[in-house]
C-alpha positions as CSV (number, residue, x, y, z in Angstrom):
1,M,-60.2,34.5,32.8
2,T,-57.9,31.5,32.4
3,R,-57.7,30.1,28.9
4,R,-56.6,26.6,27.9
5,R,-55.8,25.0,24.6
6,L,-58.4,22.6,23.3
7,S,-58.3,20.2,20.3
8,V,-61.7,19.7,18.6
9,T,-63.0,18.3,15.3
10,V,-65.1,20.8,13.4
11,D,-66.9,20.7,10.1
12,E,-65.1,22.1,7.3
13,E,-67.7,24.7,6.5
14,L,-67.4,26.2,9.9
15,I,-63.6,26.4,9.5
16,K,-64.0,28.3,6.3
17,A,-66.6,30.5,8.0
18,A,-64.2,31.3,10.9
19,K,-61.4,32.0,8.5
20,K,-63.6,34.3,6.5
21,A,-64.6,36.2,9.7
22,V,-61.0,36.8,10.4
23,A,-60.2,37.9,6.9
24,V,-62.9,40.5,6.8
25,G,-62.1,41.7,10.3
26,R,-65.1,40.3,12.1
27,A,-62.7,38.2,14.6
28,D,-59.1,38.6,15.6
29,N,-58.3,35.0,14.9
30,V,-60.1,31.6,14.5
31,S,-59.6,30.8,18.2
32,S,-61.5,34.1,19.3
33,W,-64.2,33.4,16.7
34,V,-64.7,30.0,18.3
35,N,-64.4,31.3,21.8
36,D,-67.2,33.7,21.0
37,A,-69.4,31.1,19.6
38,L,-69.0,28.9,22.5
39,H,-70.0,31.9,24.8
40,R,-73.1,32.4,22.7
41,Q,-74.1,28.7,23.0
42,A,-73.5,28.7,26.8
43,D,-75.7,31.8,27.2
44,H,-78.3,30.2,24.9
45,D,-78.3,27.1,27.0
46,R,-78.5,29.1,30.2
47,R,-81.6,31.0,28.8
48,L,-83.3,27.8,27.7
49,A,-82.8,26.2,31.1
50,A,-84.3,29.4,32.8
51,L,-87.3,29.2,30.4
52,D,-87.8,25.6,31.2
53,E,-87.9,26.4,34.9
54,F,-90.1,29.4,34.5
55,L,-92.5,27.2,32.4
56,A,-92.4,24.3,34.9
57,A,-93.3,26.7,37.7
58,Y,-96.0,28.5,35.7
59,E,-97.6,25.2,34.7
60,A,-97.4,23.9,38.4
61,E,-99.4,26.9,39.5
62,H,-101.8,27.5,36.8
63,G,-102.0,24.1,34.8
64,E,-100.5,22.9,31.6
65,I,-100.4,25.4,28.8
66,S,-103.0,24.2,26.1
67,D,-102.3,24.1,22.2
68,A,-105.1,26.5,21.9
69,E,-103.4,28.9,24.3
70,M,-100.1,28.5,22.3
71,V,-101.9,29.1,19.1
72,E,-103.4,32.3,20.4
73,A,-100.2,33.7,22.0
74,A,-98.5,33.2,18.6
75,R,-101.4,35.1,16.8
76,R,-101.2,37.9,19.3
77,A,-97.3,38.0,18.8
78,R,-97.6,38.2,15.1
79,G,-100.2,41.0,15.4
80,R,-97.6,43.0,17.5
81,A,-94.8,42.3,15.1
82,I,-93.3,45.3,13.2
83,V,-92.6,44.6,9.5
84,V,-89.4,45.7,8.6
85,R,-89.3,44.6,4.9
86,G,-91.9,42.9,2.7
87,E,-95.6,43.1,3.3
88,A,-97.5,42.6,6.4
89,G,-99.3,39.2,6.6
90,V,-97.1,37.5,4.1
91,A,-95.4,34.4,5.2
């Protein structure tokens, strides 16, 4: 893969986080830390676009998903969730 130098302006807190990741060995250098973050963002954006396409196709075939259907889906998802710490049912 071809790489190219890029100049960007970044929030100071993110620069500190990148340098800390390098210092503790979670990244080889700041450039690789930023490159990995950009990969994750691009993948996230691609997944959101795919979800948008899926929902548009679903709603075109079955009609708009109602608020009540979304509430019910969230309730069912919470019911299937596995509690890994804390107590079940506590928000």
